[in-house]
C-alpha positions as CSV (number, residue, x, y, z in Angstrom):
1,X,9.4,21.5,29.3
2,X,6.6,21.1,26.7
3,X,3.2,20.4,27.9
4,X,1.0,17.5,26.5
5,X,-1.5,20.1,25.3
6,X,1.0,21.5,22.7
7,X,2.5,18.1,21.6
8,X,-0.8,16.6,20.6
9,X,-1.7,19.3,18.0
10,X,1.8,19.3,16.7
11,X,1.7,15.5,16.2
12,X,-1.6,15.8,14.3
13,X,-0.2,18.5,12.1
14,X,2.9,16.5,11.4
15,X,0.8,13.4,10.6
16,X,-1.5,15.3,8.3
17,X,1.4,16.9,6.4
18,X,3.1,13.5,6.0
19,X,0.0,11.9,4.7
20,X,-0.5,14.8,2.2
21,X,3.1,14.6,0.9
22,X,2.7,10.8,0.5
23,X,-0.5,11.2,-1.4
24,X,0.9,13.8,-3.8
25,X,4.0,11.8,-4.4
26,X,2.1,8.6,-5.1
27,X,-0.4,10.3,-7.4
28,X,2.2,11.9,-9.6
29,X,4.7,9.0,-9.9
30,X,2.2,6.5,-11.4
31,X,1.0,8.8,-14.3
32,X,4.1,10.7,-15.4
33,X,7.9,10.4,-15.8
34,X,10.4,13.3,-15.8
35,X,12.8,13.5,-18.7
36,X,16.4,14.8,-18.4
37,X,15.2,18.3,-19.6
38,X,12.9,18.4,-16.5
39,X,9.7,18.0,-18.4
40,X,7.0,15.6,-17.2
41,X,5.5,13.1,-19.7
42,X,2.3,11.0,-19.4
43,X,3.0,7.3,-19.4
44,X,-0.5,5.9,-19.5
45,X,-3.0,6.6,-22.2
46,X,-4.1,5.7,-25.7
47,X,-1.8,4.7,-28.6
48,X,-2.6,5.1,-32.2
49,X,-0.6,4.3,-35.3
50,X,0.4,5.7,-38.7
51,X,1.6,4.0,-41.8
52,X,1.6,4.0,-45.5
53,X,0.5,7.6,-46.1
54,X,3.6,8.8,-44.3
55,X,6.0,6.1,-45.5
56,X,9.2,7.7,-47.0
57,X,8.4,11.2,-45.7
58,X,10.8,13.1,-43.5
59,X,10.0,13.0,-39.7
60,X,10.4,15.8,-37.3
61,X,13.8,14.4,-36.3
62,X,15.0,14.6,-39.9
63,X,14.9,10.8,-40.4
64,X,12.9,9.2,-43.2
65,X,9.8,7.5,-41.8
66,X,9.8,3.7,-42.4
67,X,6.5,2.1,-41.5
68,X,8.3,-1.2,-41.1
69,X,10.7,0.0,-38.4
70,X,9.9,0.1,-34.7
71,X,9.6,3.8,-34.3
72,X,7.0,6.2,-32.8
73,X,5.9,9.8,-32.6
74,X,5.5,11.5,-29.2
75,X,4.7,15.2,-28.6
76,X,7.6,16.0,-26.2
77,X,9.9,13.0,-25.5
78,X,13.4,13.7,-26.8
79,X,14.3,12.2,-30.2
80,X,16.1,8.9,-29.8
81,X,14.3,8.0,-26.6
82,X,13.7,4.2,-26.4
83,X,10.3,3.3,-25.0
84,X,8.6,0.0,-24.2
85,X,4.9,0.2,-25.0
86,X,2.9,-2.3,-23.0
87,X,-0.6,-3.1,-24.0
88,X,-3.1,-2.7,-21.1
89,X,-5.2,-5.6,-22.5
90,X,-2.5,-8.2,-22.5
91,X,-1.6,-8.0,-26.2
92,X,2.1,-7.8,-25.3
93,X,4.7,-5.1,-25.6
94,X,7.0,-3.6,-28.2
95,X,10.1,-1.4,-28.0
96,X,10.2,1.7,-30.2
97,X,12.5,4.7,-30.7
98,X,11.0,8.2,-30.8
99,X,11.7,9.8,-34.2
100,X,8.7,12.0,-34.8
101,X,6.2,14.4,-33.2
102,X,2.6,13.6,-32.5
103,X,-0.1,12.4,-32.0
104,X,-2.1,15.6,-32.2
105,X,-5.4,14.1,-31.1
106,X,-6.5,14.7,-27.5
107,X,-6.2,11.7,-25.3
108,X,-3.5,10.0,-27.3
109,X,0.0,9.8,-26.0
110,X,2.0,8.0,-28.7
111,X,1.7,7.3,-32.4
112,X,3.3,3.9,-33.3
113,X,4.7,2.9,-36.7
114,X,2.8,0.2,-38.6
115,X,5.3,-2.5,-37.6
116,X,5.0,-1.7,-33.9
117,X,1.2,-1.5,-34.1
118,X,1.1,-4.8,-35.9
119,X,3.0,-6.4,-33.0
120,X,0.4,-5.2,-30.6
121,X,-2.4,-6.5,-32.8
122,X,-4.0,-3.0,-33.0
123,X,-4.2,-2.5,-36.7
124,X,-7.9,-3.1,-37.0
125,X,-8.9,-1.2,-33.8
126,X,-6.6,1.8,-34.6
127,X,-6.1,2.7,-30.9
128,X,-5.1,0.8,-27.8
129,X,-4.8,1.6,-24.1
130,X,-1.1,1.4,-23.2
131,X,1.5,2.1,-20.6
132,X,5.0,3.5,-21.6
133,X,8.2,2.6,-19.9
134,X,11.2,4.8,-20.7
135,X,14.2,2.5,-21.4
136,X,16.8,5.1,-22.3
137,X,17.1,8.8,-23.2
């Protein structure tokens, strides 16, 4: 038979471990998403855009960059990934396909094509706080 003295400390330990596991799980799930290759990707941050100076050039995926298409650059998401980019300021959302690598500026998580940036009304500002939702790999 187990005494009350040993049950109470075990209950506290179990409660503390459960709380820690829940805190770690909640913290990581809101800021990242895991791709099929096992890599974690940030889903909240700043978006920027790129346009005319790259129009017609080859992207990292081998496609030709079209500033009028709904595409984007991301550092690590697999090429072809479809992503909904939601503006954190209520300017709307746009769906893009990852065709290029970048942005290579700290604090930015995605570089949108001119067309996608125009839909989010971010051409003048150049950057925008966004949240990414992966729609398909």
